[in-house]
ROSE-4610 file (N, C-alpha, C; in Angstrom, 1 decimal, always signed):
// ROSE-4610
residu = [M/M/M/R/R/R/V/V/V/L/L/L/S/S/S/G/G/G/I/I/I/Q/Q/Q/P/P/P/T/T/T/G/G/G/R/R/R/F/F/F/H/H/H/L/L/L/G/G/G/N/N/N/Y/Y/Y/F/F/F/G/G/G/A/A/A/I/I/I/R/R/R/Q/Q/Q/Y/Y/Y/I/I/I/A/A/A/L/L/L/Q/Q/Q/R/R/R/H/H/H/D/D/D/Q/Q/Q/A/A/A/F/F/F/Y/Y/Y/F/F/F/I/I/I/A/A/A/D/D/D/L/L/L/H/H/H/A/A/A/L/L/L/T/T/T/T/T/T/V/V/V/R/R/R/N/N/N/P/P/P/E/E/E/E/E/E/L/L/L/K/K/K/Q/Q/Q/Y/Y/Y/T/T/T/H/H/H/D/D/D/A/A/A/A/A/A/L/L/L/D/D/D/L/L/L/L/L/L/A/A/A/L/L/L/G/G/G/L/L/L/D/D/D/P/P/P/E/E/E/Q/Q/Q/A/A/A/T/T/T/L/L/L/F/F/F/R/R/R/Q/Q/Q/S/S/S/D/D/D/I/I/I/P/P/P/E/E/E/V/V/V/T/T/T/D/D/D/L/L/L/T/T/T/W/W/W/L/L/L/L/L/L/M/M/M/T/T/T/V/V/V/T/T/T/Q/Q/Q/M/M/M/S/S/S/L/L/L/L/L/L/E/E/E/K/K/K/C/C/C/H/H/H]
num = [1/1/1/2/2/2/3/3/3/4/4/4/5/5/5/6/6/6/7/7/7/8/8/8/9/9/9/10/10/10/11/11/11/12/12/12/13/13/13/14/14/14/15/15/15/16/16/16/17/17/17/18/18/18/19/19/19/20/20/20/21/21/21/22/22/22/23/23/23/24/24/24/25/25/25/26/26/26/27/27/27/28/28/28/29/29/29/30/30/30/31/31/31/32/32/32/33/33/33/34/34/34/35/35/35/36/36/36/37/37/37/38/38/38/39/39/39/40/40/40/41/41/41/42/42/42/43/43/43/44/44/44/45/45/45/46/46/46/47/47/47/48/48/48/49/49/49/50/50/50/51/51/51/52/52/52/53/53/53/54/54/54/55/55/55/56/56/56/57/57/57/58/58/58/59/59/59/60/60/60/61/61/61/62/62/62/63/63/63/64/64/64/65/65/65/66/66/66/67/67/67/68/68/68/69/69/69/70/70/70/71/71/71/72/72/72/73/73/73/74/74/74/75/75/75/76/76/76/77/77/77/78/78/78/79/79/79/80/80/80/81/81/81/82/82/82/83/83/83/84/84/84/85/85/85/86/86/86/87/87/87/88/88/88/89/89/89/90/90/90/91/91/91/92/92/92/93/93/93/94/94/94/95/95/95/96/96/96/97/97/97/98/98/98/99/99/99/100/100/100/101/101/101/102/102/102/103/103/103/104/104/104/105/105/105]
x = [-4.4/-3.6/-4.2/-4.2/-4.7/-3.5/-3.6/-2.6/-3.1/-2.4/-2.8/-1.6/-1.5/-0.4/-0.8/-0.1/-0.4/+0.9/+0.6/+1.7/+1.3/+2.3/+2.0/+2.1/+1.1/+1.2/+1.9/+3.2/+4.0/+4.6/+4.3/+4.9/+4.7/+5.4/+5.3/+6.0/+5.5/+6.2/+7.5/+8.5/+9.8/+10.2/+11.3/+11.8/+11.8/+12.2/+12.2/+10.8/+9.8/+8.4/+8.1/+8.5/+8.1/+8.8/+10.1/+10.8/+10.6/+10.4/+10.2/+8.8/+7.8/+6.4/+5.5/+5.4/+4.4/+4.5/+5.8/+6.0/+5.4/+5.6/+5.0/+3.5/+3.0/+1.5/+0.9/+1.5/+1.1/+1.2/+2.3/+2.5/+1.5/+1.2/+0.4/-1.1/-1.5/-2.9/-3.8/-3.1/-3.9/-4.3/-3.9/-4.3/-5.7/-6.2/-7.7/-8.1/-7.4/-7.8/-6.6/-6.6/-5.5/-6.1/-5.7/-6.2/-5.0/-5.0/-4.0/-4.6/-4.0/-4.5/-3.5/-4.1/-3.3/-3.3/-2.2/-2.2/-2.1/-3.2/-3.3/-3.2/-3.7/-3.7/-2.2/-1.5/-0.1/+0.7/+0.3/+1.0/+0.9/-0.1/-0.3/+0.9/+1.8/+2.9/+4.0/+3.8/+4.8/+4.2/+3.0/+2.4/+1.3/+1.6/+0.7/-0.3/-0.1/-1.1/-2.2/-3.5/-4.6/-4.8/-4.6/-4.8/-3.7/-2.5/-1.3/-1.5/-2.0/-2.2/-3.3/-4.4/-5.5/-4.9/-4.1/-3.5/-2.6/-1.8/-0.8/-1.6/-2.7/-3.5/-4.2/-4.7/-5.3/-4.3/-3.1/-2.0/-1.6/-1.5/-1.1/-2.0/-3.3/-4.3/-4.2/-4.0/-3.8/-2.5/-1.5/-0.2/-0.3/-0.9/-1.1/-1.8/-2.9/-3.7/-2.9/-2.2/-1.4/-0.2/+0.3/+1.4/+0.9/-0.4/-0.9/-1.8/-2.1/-3.0/-4.4/-5.0/-6.2/-7.4/-8.3/-9.4/-10.3/-10.2/-11.0/-10.3/-9.0/-8.3/-8.0/-7.9/-7.5/-8.4/-8.4/-9.2/-8.2/-8.5/-7.7/-8.6/-8.1/-8.9/-8.1/-8.7/-8.0/-8.2/-7.1/-7.2/-8.2/-8.3/-9.3/-10.7/-11.0/-12.4/-12.9/-12.1/-12.5/-12.4/-13.6/-13.6/-13.1/-13.3/-12.8/-11.3/-10.5/-9.1/-8.8/-9.4/-9.2/-9.9/-11.0/-11.7/-10.8/-10.3/-9.4/-8.1/-7.6/-6.4/-6.6/-7.8/-8.1/-8.2/-9.0/-9.1/-7.8/-6.9/-5.6/-4.8/-4.9/-4.1/-4.5/-5.7/-6.2/-5.8/-5.4/-5.1/-3.7/-2.9/-1.6/-0.5/+0.4/+1.4/+2.5/+3.0/+4.1/+5.3/+5.6/+6.8/+6.5/+5.3/+5.0/+5.1/+4.6/+4.7/+6.1/+7.0/+8.4/+9.1/+8.6/+9.2/+8.9/+7.9/+7.4/+8.4/+9.3/+10.2/+11.6]
y = [+20.0/+19.2/+17.8/+17.4/+16.0/+15.1/+13.9/+12.9/+11.6/+11.1/+9.8/+9.0/+7.8/+6.9/+5.5/+4.6/+3.2/+2.4/+1.1/+0.2/-1.2/-1.8/-3.1/-4.2/-5.1/-6.3/-7.5/-7.4/-8.4/-9.4/-9.2/-10.1/-9.4/-9.9/-9.2/-7.9/-6.9/-5.6/-5.8/-4.9/-5.0/-3.6/-3.4/-2.1/-1.1/-1.5/-0.6/+0.0/-0.8/-0.3/+0.7/+0.4/+1.3/+2.6/+2.6/+3.9/+4.6/+3.8/+4.5/+5.0/+4.4/+4.9/+4.9/+3.8/+3.7/+4.8/+5.1/+6.1/+7.5/+7.8/+9.0/+8.9/+7.8/+7.6/+8.0/+7.5/+7.8/+9.3/+9.9/+11.3/+12.2/+11.8/+12.6/+12.4/+11.4/+11.0/+12.1/+13.0/+14.0/+15.2/+15.2/+16.2/+16.0/+17.0/+17.1/+15.8/+15.4/+14.3/+13.4/+12.3/+11.3/+10.0/+9.5/+8.3/+7.4/+6.2/+5.2/+3.9/+3.3/+2.1/+1.0/-0.2/-1.4/-1.7/-1.6/-1.7/-3.1/-3.8/-5.2/-5.4/-4.5/-4.6/-4.5/-3.5/-3.4/-4.6/-5.3/-6.5/-7.7/-7.6/-8.8/-9.1/-8.1/-8.3/-9.1/-9.2/-9.9/-11.2/-11.1/-12.2/-12.8/-14.0/-14.6/-15.5/-16.0/-16.9/-16.0/-16.2/-15.4/-15.5/-16.7/-16.9/-16.3/-16.3/-15.7/-14.1/-13.6/-12.2/-11.7/-12.5/-12.2/-12.2/-13.1/-13.2/-12.0/-11.7/-10.5/-9.2/-9.1/-7.9/-7.8/-8.9/-8.9/-8.5/-9.2/-8.9/-7.4/-6.9/-5.5/-4.5/-4.8/-4.0/-4.1/-5.3/-5.5/-4.8/-5.0/-4.4/-2.8/-2.2/-0.8/-0.3/-1.0/-0.6/-0.8/-1.9/-2.2/-1.2/-0.7/+0.3/+1.7/+1.9/+3.2/+4.0/+3.4/+4.0/+4.0/+5.2/+5.3/+5.5/+4.6/+4.7/+5.9/+6.5/+7.7/+9.0/+8.9/+10.0/+9.9/+8.6/+8.4/+7.3/+7.3/+6.3/+5.3/+4.0/+2.9/+2.0/+1.8/+1.0/+0.1/-0.9/-1.8/-1.3/-1.2/-0.6/-1.3/-2.6/-3.3/-3.1/-2.4/-2.1/-0.9/-0.2/+1.0/+0.7/+0.4/+0.0/+1.1/+2.3/+3.5/+3.4/+2.8/+2.7/+1.9/+0.8/+0.0/+0.6/+1.3/+2.0/+3.1/+3.9/+5.0/+4.5/+3.4/+2.8/+2.4/+1.8/+1.3/+2.5/+3.5/+4.7/+5.4/+5.5/+6.2/+5.3/+4.0/+3.1/+3.2/+3.6/+3.6/+5.0/+6.0/+7.3/+7.7/+7.0/+7.4/+6.6/+7.3/+6.6/+6.0/+4.9/+4.3/+5.2/+6.0/+6.9/+7.9/+8.3/+9.2/+8.4/+7.2/+6.4/+6.1/+5.9/+5.6/+6.8/+8.0/+9.2/+9.3/+8.6/+8.7/+8.1/+7.2/+6.5/+6.8]
z = [-10.0/-10.9/-11.1/-12.3/-12.7/-12.9/-12.3/-12.4/-13.0/-14.0/-14.6/-14.8/-14.3/-14.5/-14.4/-15.1/-15.0/-14.8/-14.3/-14.0/-14.6/-15.3/-15.8/-14.8/-14.8/-13.9/-14.5/-14.7/-15.4/-14.4/-13.1/-12.1/-10.8/-9.7/-8.4/-8.4/-7.7/-7.6/-6.8/-7.1/-6.5/-6.1/-5.5/-5.0/-6.1/-7.3/-8.4/-8.7/-8.6/-8.8/-7.8/-6.5/-5.4/-5.6/-5.7/-5.8/-7.2/-8.2/-9.5/-9.8/-9.1/-9.4/-8.2/-7.5/-6.4/-5.4/-5.0/-3.9/-4.4/-5.7/-6.2/-6.3/-6.6/-6.6/-5.3/-4.2/-2.8/-2.5/-2.9/-2.6/-3.4/-4.7/-5.5/-5.4/-4.7/-4.6/-3.9/-3.2/-2.5/-3.4/-4.6/-5.6/-6.0/-6.6/-6.9/-7.7/-8.7/-9.5/-9.8/-9.1/-9.2/-9.7/-10.9/-11.5/-11.8/-11.3/-11.5/-12.0/-13.0/-13.6/-13.7/-13.6/-13.8/-15.3/-16.0/-17.5/-17.9/-17.7/-18.1/-19.6/-20.4/-21.9/-22.3/-21.7/-22.1/-21.7/-20.6/-20.1/-21.1/-22.0/-22.9/-23.7/-23.9/-24.7/-24.0/-22.7/-21.8/-21.2/-20.6/-20.0/-20.9/-21.4/-22.4/-21.8/-20.6/-19.9/-19.3/-19.7/-19.2/-17.7/-17.1/-15.7/-14.9/-15.4/-14.8/-14.8/-15.9/-16.0/-15.0/-14.9/-14.0/-12.6/-12.2/-10.9/-10.6/-11.6/-11.4/-11.3/-12.1/-12.0/-10.6/-10.1/-8.8/-7.7/-7.8/-6.9/-6.9/-8.1/-8.2/-7.5/-7.7/-7.0/-5.5/-5.0/-3.5/-3.0/-3.8/-3.4/-3.3/-4.3/-4.3/-3.1/-2.8/-1.6/-0.3/-0.3/+0.9/+1.1/+0.0/+0.1/+0.4/+0.4/+0.8/-0.1/-1.3/-2.2/-1.6/-1.4/-0.7/-1.7/-1.8/-2.8/-2.5/-1.3/-1.0/-1.6/-1.9/-2.5/-3.9/-4.4/-5.8/-6.4/-7.7/-8.5/-9.0/-8.7/-9.2/-10.1/-11.3/-12.2/-13.1/-13.6/-14.6/-16.0/-16.7/-18.1/-19.0/-18.9/-19.8/-19.4/-18.2/-17.8/-18.6/-19.3/-20.0/-21.5/-22.1/-23.5/-24.4/-24.0/-24.9/-25.1/-24.3/-24.5/-25.8/-25.9/-27.2/-28.4/-28.2/-29.3/-29.8/-28.9/-29.3/-30.0/-29.4/-30.0/-31.4/-31.7/-33.0/-34.0/-33.5/-34.4/-34.7/-33.7/-33.9/-34.9/-34.7/-35.6/-37.1/-37.3/-38.7/-39.4/-38.6/-39.2/-39.0/-38.2/-37.9/-38.7/-39.3/-40.1/-39.2/-39.6/-38.9/-38.6/-39.6/-39.4/-38.2/-38.0/-36.9/-35.6/-35.6/-34.4/-34.0/-35.0/-34.7/-34.0/-34.3/-33.7/-32.2/-31.8/-30.4/-29.4/-29.9/-29.0/-29.4]
């Protein structure tokens, strides 16, 4: 099974983050391919200060490791480190109608 999930670094993690996502990250990391990312690009809509976002991103990585995410079993990366994310976003935005996007939520 392949697992991919991300979490936004919009502040310090809290119990809701742990019970809603992180606990599952730890349990699922033993599967063949587990990829978890810190969604710093998504967080740009909430955290406008670049230094604050940088600190939150760093803290999120440390917190995930401290809570039991094992880099030997799972891959942890920062969303903005993968340029294809923004490339694909741009391509999809040029060919996707707004009415289709509105149906996604």
